[in-house]
N, C-alpha and C positions, 0 to 999 in steps of 0.2 A: 537754350530755348530758340526755336525757329520763328522769331517774331518777324512777320512780313513787313517790309517797308511800305509805307503809304505811297500810292501813286501821287506824282506832283499835282495831278488834276484834283485828287481828293483833298490834299492840303489847301490848294487854291480855293476850292469850293467852300471849305470850312472858314477860311480867312476872309471871304468876301464880305462886303458891306451887307448888313441885315436888310433884306428886301423880301417882299411877297408879290405874287402875280395877280394883278387886278386889271381887267380890261385890256390885256396885252402889254401893260406897263409894269415894270418892277418898282414898287413903291415902299416907303416906310409906313408905319402906322400913322394915323392922322395926328396923334398927339406926340409922335416921336418916341413913344415908349418901346422898350425891348424887354425880353425875358431870357434868362440864361438856360442853356442846355448843358446837361452833365454827361460825362463819359461814365457809364455804370461800372466799368472795370476799375476806375481809379477814384471816382467821386469828384473829380476835378471838373471845372467849367470848360466845356468844349468850345462853345461859341455863343453868340446871342442871335435871336431872331425877333422880328417885329411882334409886338403884343397888340393884336388888332383890337380896335374899338368897335362898338356897334355901327358907327359911321362907316368904318372900313368894310364891314360885312355888307351893309346896305349898298355901298358902291359896287362891290363885287357881284351881288345879286342883280343889281340894275344892269351891269355890263353883260351878265349872262342872259338877262331878259332881252336886251337890245340885240344881242347876237342871235338869240332864238327867233326873234321877230324879223330879223334881216333875212331876206330871201336868199342871199348868198350861201347861208348855212342851211336853213330849213328846206330849201329847194335843191340842195346838193343831191346828186344822183347816188343811189345806193353804192355803185361801184366806187365813187369818189370817197365816200365814208369808209368803205372797205380798204381802199388803198392807203388812206391816211393812217388807219390803225396798223396796217402792215408796216408802214414806214416807221411809226412809233415803236413797234416791236423790234424792227431792225436796229434802230438807234439804241434801244435798251440792250440789245445783244452786243452791240459795239462797246457800250459802256458798262457791261455786266460787272466787271471787277470793281469799278468805281462805285456803282450802286451797292454792291455787297459790302464794300468797306464803309460806306456811309451807314448802312444798317448796323454793322458791327459797332462802330464808334458811338452811334446814337442810341442803340438798343441793347448792346452787350452780347448779342448772339455771335456765333462763330462766323467769320467772314467766308471761310471755305464752304460751310454748309449753306449760308445765305446765297452764295452764288449759284450753287447747284439746285437749291430748293426754292427759296423765296423769289430770286430774280428769274430763274428759269421758268417756274410756274407762272409768274406774271407775264412773261413773254408768250408762253404757250396759251395762256388764257386770252390775251389780246388777239392773237392770231386766230384762235377759235371763234371769238366774237366777231372778228372782221368778216368771217364767212357768213355770219347771220345777217349782215347788212343787206345782202342781196336775196335773202330768203324770207323776208317778212311778207306774209301773204294775208289777204282778206278772203272773203267768201261771198257767194251769192246765196240768197235764201228765198225759197218759194213760200209766200205768205198767204194766209187765208183770213181776210178781213170781213167779219160777219156783217158789218153795217153797209158794206159796198160790194154785194155779191156779183154784180154785173160788170165791175171794173177789173182791168188787168194791171198788175203792178210788177215792177222789177225792183227788188230789194238787195242791197249788198252791204257788207260790213268791211270797213276800211280801218286798218290799224295806223294810228298816227302817233308821233312823238308826244310824250307827256308835256314837256316844256323844260323848265329850270329844275335841275336836281340838286338838292342840298345834301352833300355826302359828308358824314362824320365817321372817322375811323379810329380804331383802337391802336395801342402802342405795341402790341406783341408781334404783329406782322405788318408794319407800316406800309411798305410798298405793295405787297400782295393784296392787302385789303383795299388799298386805293384803286388798284387795277381791276379788282372784282367789281367795283362800283363804276369806274370810269369806262370800262370796255362796253358793257351793254348800253350805257347812256349815249356814248358817242356813236355806236353802231346804229342806233335807232334815230339819231338826229336831235337828241336832247343837248342841252348845255349844262355845265357843271360848276358848282362852287364847292370845293373840297376844303374841309376843316380837319387837318391832321391832328392826332393826339397832341396834347400840350407838350409831352416829353419827347416826341419823335417826329418832327416835321422835315428833317433834312432830305430824306429820299423823295418825299412829296414835292419839295422845292426843285430838286434835280429833275424829277419827272416833268414838272412844269416847263423847265428849260427845253426838254426833249420834245414836248408837245409843240412848243414854239418852233423848234428847228424842223419838225415834221411838216409844218406849214398850215396848221389849223388857224382859222380866222381869229382875230382878237375877240376876247370875251367868251369864247366857247369853253375854255377851261380856265378856272381861276383858283388860286390857293390863298387862303387867309390863315395865318398862324396866330395862335393866341390861346387863351384859356377856354375851357369848356363852359365855365360859368358866365363868361362874357361873350366871346365870339360864337361859341356853340349855341348858346341861348338865343343870340340875335339871329342866327341862321334858322333855327327851328321856328322862330316867331315871325319871320319875314313873310308878308302876304304874297309876295311875288314868286315864292318857291312853290312849285307844283308837286314835287315829290321829295320826301325825306327818306334817306337810307342811312341807317346807323348800325355800327358794330361796336359793342362795348358791354358795359355792365348791365345787369338786369334792372337795377334800381334806376339808372339813368334812362334806360330804354323805356321803362314804364312812364317816366315823365314825358319823354318825347312822344310816346304813343298817345298820351292824353292831350298834349298840345295839338297833335295832328288831328285827333278826333274833333276837337273844338273848332278847328279851322277847316275841317273836311279836306285835309291834305293827304294825298296818298302816302303810305309809309311802309317801309320794310325794315324789320328789326332782326338782327342776329346777335343773340345775347349770351349769357353765361352757360356753364355746364358743370355737371358732376358725373361724368360718364363712367359707367361700370365696365370693367374687364372681367369676363367670366371664363374661368379655366376649368373645363370638364375633366373627369378622371381619365378619359381615353385620349386626351390631347398629347401631342409631342411636348413633353413637359419642359425640356430645355429650350425649345423654340418659343413656347408660351412664356417662359420666364423672361427670355430676351425681349420678346414682343411687349410684354407688360411693362418692363423697365423702360423701353423706348417710348411707350404710350404715355408715361408720366414724366420722364426726365428730358424728353426732347424739348428744346427751346426753354429749358429751365422750368418746365411745367407750366409755362405761361401760354397755354393753349386752351381755347374754349372747350374743345372736345377731348382734353387730356384724360387719360384713363386713371382718374384719381381715386376710384373705388375698385379694389381688387377682391374678387370673390373666387375662392379656390375650393374644389371638392375636398372634403375634410381629410381623406386618407393621404392626400398629397400636399396638404396645406404647408406643413413645416418645411418640406423639401423645396417647394416653389418659392416660399418666402426667403429661405436661406440663399437660393440661387440669385434672387433679385437683390438681396443685400450684398452678396459678393460682387455683383455687377456695379452696384452703387458705390461700394467702397473702393473699387478699382478705377472709378472715373476721375480724370484729372480736371480740376477747376482752374480757371485763369482767364487771361485776356483773350478775347475771341480772335484777335489778329494772329495768335499763335496757333498754327495749324495742328499742333499736337494736343490741343485742349479739347476735352470732351464736353464740358459745360461751362458756360460763361456766367456772369452775374445776373441778378434780377435787375429790373428796370430802374429802381430808385430806392433810396433809403426808406421811404414810406412803405414800399412793397416788401422790402426786407423785414421791416418791423411787423408788418401784417402777418407774414408767413411765420416768423419767429413766435408771434403771439399765439397762433394756432398750435404750434408744436408744444409750447408751454402749457396751453390748456390741456393737451393730451397728457403731459406729465402729471399735472395736478389732479387729473381725474383717475390716475392709476394705470393709464395705458403704457405699453412697453415700446420703447424706441428701439427697434431692431437694428437700425443703423442710422448714421447721420444725426440730424437735429441741431447741429451747430451753425452759427453764423459768424462771419468774420469780414475784415476789411484790410487794407483800403479797398474801396469798391463795395458792392452790395451783394455779397456772396452768401448763399445758404447751401450747405452740403445736402446731397440727395438723401431723402429721409423715407424710411419705411416704418410704419406704426402698426402694431397689432394689439390685441386685447382691448378692442374698442366696441362699445355698444352701437348697434345700428342707428339709434336715435341721437347719438352724440353729434355735436356741431361739426366735428371733424369729418363725419360721414355725410351730413346733410347740407353743409355750406361749402361754397366754392372758395378754395384757398388760393388758387392761381399761383402755385409755386411747385417746386420739386418734392412734393409730399404725397405719398400714397398710403391709404389706409386699407389693410388687408383683413378680411373676415372669412372664415370657413363656412361652407354650406354642406347640407347633407344630400340633397337630391335636386332634380331639375326644377320642381315646383318651388323649393326653397330658394334656389338661385334667382328665379324669376320674381318671386315676391320681394326679395331684397333689392334686386336691380331696379324694380319699378317703384320702390319706396323712396321717392325723391321728387322734389318740386321741379327738377330739370328733366330735359328729354332731348338733348342735342345729338349725342353719339353713344355708341356701345360697341363692344366687340365680344365675340364668342370664340374660344379656342377649343376645337374638338375635331376629331376625325370621323365622328358619327353624323353623317349628313342627315339622317332621319331626325335625330335630335335637334340638329341645327335648324332645319326647316320647320320644326314644330315651334322652336323658341323665337325665331325671328319675328313673326307677326304678333307675338305676345309681349315683346319688349317695347315699351313706350319710348321710342327714340326715333328721331328723324333719319339717322343713318345707323345701320348695323353692319359692322365689318366681321368677316370670318377669317380667322387665322392671320389677321393683320389689324392695324389700328390707324386711324387718321389717313387712310389711303385716299388721295384727292386727285380728281381728274376734271378738266373743264366740261366734259360731257355729262358729269354727274351733278345733281343738285347739291 
């Protein structure tokens, strides 16, 4: 096994005293409490981090508010904000292997994949957003005011920073999600309080170190580690927060949306998904099978827009399912530090149990497990699983599993595929596999999904929403 040795800097970072960044200072929780982080590949305790109290969160928000009100930051020229983001991206590039190893140890994903995907996309996104700092424009408006017909007016619209941004991110892409929120906020002159997921704060804490090294003023970026029920709740309820941005489960997102509505706080939510992958009869079937497998098994299926519902035109259904099952059975599971591993563990024992519960529901209802279905340890592993003979209304089809489990259902024609693809409370992503561009362009506007990919899935770029 080619198990990569940890960088000395990675080991040192894990072994450091538990601290979080508040107002430019590395501090413990107010009451001194900590919480353990586990290595998903072994189940063992990796290290501990501060378990923030509401008092800690309030101090972080106050530091962000003071930094925003301080003219040194709010009056910084666009070029200065641009250059600081570029500097941060450069530092991340320098420490890319360290960041990838932290993601692997803390999340379970492949370190090699994290470096070329999670870390590189984060760097690309920050550099893209850096360019926007100098391109924020207003406009002038010619107005017609009926009660003052003889007066002349000059009217203009000016875009200004919102203020303090409270950012809460999920555990599946800890670094990338943090940068997706951090980049636009800092480019526009906002300040940020980041609450990483309970399970995966390590890369956020390293990111905070790099923000300091880049030269950002104290309080512009703060990181509080802790539980969602305590620290996350305190952040969403703080009246000094001007904008909330959350990536995570739909259930929690609904709660945050209601809190934001009550306080009239701006809010952005990116929630769960149950994305359809549609394979038409004219598709390149081998490529479609490989793409559908990647759509669900990448990152252990822990992706909001994972292709967890597979619809294949009936005459090719058995062959495509068999090809995906062959791919799944050939995948090597193990520690993400091993570069030969195809799939790592799930994030936690709780998530492992959740995924196993859905698979067992399928068995009990008479569904066929075409491959996989087993869980094992040490660590939190579930084999990549393909399930067939499932009714469209079954929980396996309608609910987000968030694991390496795809449910495959045949369809007869284009209308049938669209009906089933849209028969879902979710609408985040979808993909169509076809060489008939006429059919593709008919289907795209009829699929109720924010993103529709053609002959690919989860293709991300900073220039795309």
